[in-house]
C-alpha positions as CSV (number, residue, x, y, z in Angstrom):
1,M,-20.2,-71.9,-8.8
2,D,-23.5,-73.6,-8.9
3,H,-24.7,-71.2,-6.1
4,F,-24.8,-68.4,-8.6
5,A,-28.0,-68.2,-10.5
6,R,-26.7,-65.8,-13.4
7,M,-23.1,-64.8,-14.0
8,H,-22.0,-61.4,-15.1
9,P,-20.7,-61.6,-18.6
10,L,-17.3,-60.3,-17.7
11,H,-16.8,-62.2,-14.5
12,D,-17.7,-65.4,-12.9
13,L,-19.0,-63.6,-10.0
14,P,-22.9,-63.4,-9.2
15,H,-24.5,-60.6,-11.3
16,P,-25.2,-57.5,-8.9
17,E,-28.5,-56.8,-10.4
18,H,-29.8,-60.3,-11.1
19,D,-28.3,-62.0,-7.9
20,T,-28.8,-59.2,-5.5
21,Q,-28.8,-61.5,-2.4
22,F,-25.1,-61.9,-2.8
23,Y,-24.5,-58.1,-2.5
24,D,-27.3,-57.0,0.0
25,G,-25.8,-55.2,3.0
26,V,-22.2,-56.0,2.1
27,P,-20.9,-52.4,2.4
28,L,-22.1,-52.3,6.0
29,K,-21.2,-55.9,6.9
30,R,-17.6,-55.1,5.6
31,L,-17.5,-52.1,8.0
32,V,-18.6,-54.1,11.0
33,A,-16.3,-57.0,10.0
34,W,-13.4,-54.5,9.8
35,L,-14.3,-53.1,13.3
36,I,-14.4,-56.6,14.7
37,D,-10.9,-57.5,13.1
38,F,-9.3,-54.2,14.1
39,T,-10.4,-55.0,17.8
40,A,-9.0,-58.6,17.5
41,I,-5.7,-57.2,16.0
42,V,-5.2,-54.4,18.6
43,L,-5.9,-57.1,21.4
44,A,-3.5,-59.7,20.0
45,T,-0.9,-56.8,19.3
46,V,-1.1,-55.6,23.0
47,V,-0.8,-59.1,24.3
48,A,2.2,-59.9,22.1
49,T,3.8,-56.6,22.9
50,L,3.4,-57.1,26.6
51,A,4.7,-60.6,26.5
52,I,7.8,-59.5,24.3
53,G,8.3,-56.4,26.5
54,L,8.3,-58.3,29.7
55,L,10.6,-61.0,28.3
56,T,13.1,-58.5,27.3
57,L,12.9,-56.5,30.5
58,G,11.0,-53.5,28.7
59,L,13.1,-53.4,25.5
60,G,10.6,-55.3,23.4
61,F,8.0,-52.5,23.9
62,A,10.0,-50.5,21.3
63,L,8.8,-53.2,18.9
64,F,5.2,-52.4,19.0
65,P,5.0,-51.0,15.4
66,A,6.8,-54.1,14.0
67,I,4.4,-56.4,16.0
68,L,1.5,-54.6,15.0
69,F,2.5,-54.8,11.3
70,L,3.2,-58.5,11.8
71,V,0.2,-59.3,13.7
72,T,-1.9,-57.5,11.3
73,F,-0.4,-59.2,8.2
74,L,-0.5,-62.7,9.5
75,Y,-4.1,-62.3,10.8
76,R,-5.5,-61.0,7.5
77,W,-3.3,-63.1,5.3
78,L,-3.7,-66.6,7.0
79,T,-7.5,-66.2,7.8
80,I,-8.2,-65.0,4.2
81,A,-5.9,-67.7,2.6
82,G,-7.6,-70.3,4.8
83,S,-11.3,-69.5,4.3
84,S,-11.4,-66.3,2.0
85,A,-12.6,-64.3,4.9
86,T,-11.3,-62.8,8.2
87,P,-12.9,-63.8,11.5
88,G,-14.9,-60.5,11.3
89,M,-16.1,-61.4,7.8
90,M,-17.0,-64.8,8.8
91,L,-19.2,-63.4,11.8
92,M,-20.8,-61.1,9.2
93,G,-21.5,-64.0,6.7
94,I,-19.3,-62.5,3.9
95,E,-16.3,-63.7,2.2
96,L,-13.8,-62.6,-0.7
97,R,-14.0,-64.1,-4.1
98,S,-11.7,-63.8,-7.2
99,C,-13.1,-62.5,-10.4
100,D,-13.6,-66.1,-11.6
101,G,-15.9,-66.6,-8.5
102,H,-13.5,-68.8,-6.6
103,R,-12.1,-68.3,-3.0
104,L,-8.8,-66.5,-2.8
105,T,-5.5,-68.5,-3.0
106,P,-3.0,-68.0,-0.5
107,V,-0.9,-65.8,-3.0
108,I,-3.8,-63.6,-4.0
109,A,-4.8,-63.4,-0.2
110,A,-1.2,-62.3,0.7
111,V,-1.2,-59.7,-2.2
112,H,-4.6,-58.4,-1.2
113,T,-3.6,-58.1,2.5
114,G,-0.3,-56.2,1.4
115,I,-2.3,-53.8,-0.8
116,F,-4.9,-53.3,2.1
117,M,-2.3,-52.7,4.6
118,F,-0.5,-50.0,2.4
119,L,-3.7,-48.4,1.7
120,M,-4.8,-48.3,5.4
121,A,-1.6,-46.6,6.4
122,S,-2.9,-43.3,5.2
123,V,-6.1,-41.4,5.5
124,V,-6.5,-41.0,1.7
125,G,-6.2,-44.8,1.3
126,W,-8.9,-45.4,4.0
127,I,-11.3,-42.8,2.5
128,G,-10.6,-44.2,-1.0
129,T,-11.3,-47.6,0.0
130,A,-14.4,-46.8,2.0
131,V,-15.8,-44.7,-0.9
132,S,-15.1,-47.4,-3.5
133,I,-16.9,-50.1,-1.4
134,W,-20.0,-47.8,-1.3
135,V,-20.1,-46.5,-4.9
136,T,-18.9,-49.5,-7.1
137,R,-21.2,-51.9,-8.5
138,Y,-19.6,-54.9,-6.9
139,N,-18.8,-53.0,-3.5
140,Q,-15.3,-53.4,-4.2
141,G,-12.5,-51.6,-2.1
142,L,-9.4,-50.3,-3.7
143,P,-7.5,-53.5,-3.3
144,D,-10.5,-55.5,-4.8
145,L,-10.5,-53.2,-7.8
146,L,-6.8,-53.7,-8.4
147,L,-7.0,-57.5,-8.1
148,G,-10.5,-58.1,-9.5
149,T,-11.9,-59.5,-6.1
150,T,-14.9,-58.5,-4.4
151,A,-16.8,-59.5,-1.0
152,I,-20.1,-61.2,-1.3
153,N,-22.7,-62.8,1.1
154,R,-21.4,-66.3,1.8
155,P,-23.4,-68.7,-0.5
156,L,-25.6,-71.2,1.5
157,N,-24.4,-74.7,0.8
């Protein structure tokens, strides 16, 4: 917490007007991170589906939707639970923080991932999340608004 110069009175997050360095460029970084993660998830899903499909003499190819769901959930949950960021977020220098300013716990990471996946299953969820990231004070997507989390530029240690 000592990285944050001034805290917002309602949260232990850096104040968006006083500590702008924590929020500068975050919406665009989130988009690029999502594209990186999406690419990694698709590649991992294709490899897993091919392996399972070949091992089951083609029957496993029908499992593609389930494999995609499982790979997506595990990729996001395990990486966010471990470092409060997906690999794409890490490459972009951002991480998720809870409203108390701490990294996400495994439970909050799982809930965040579940809400994110639910919302990404519809165009309305995609648009709503994208718009909320661009227009909210803390650049929060819909899962962030529901959980009180936000993405910030990773503090320098």
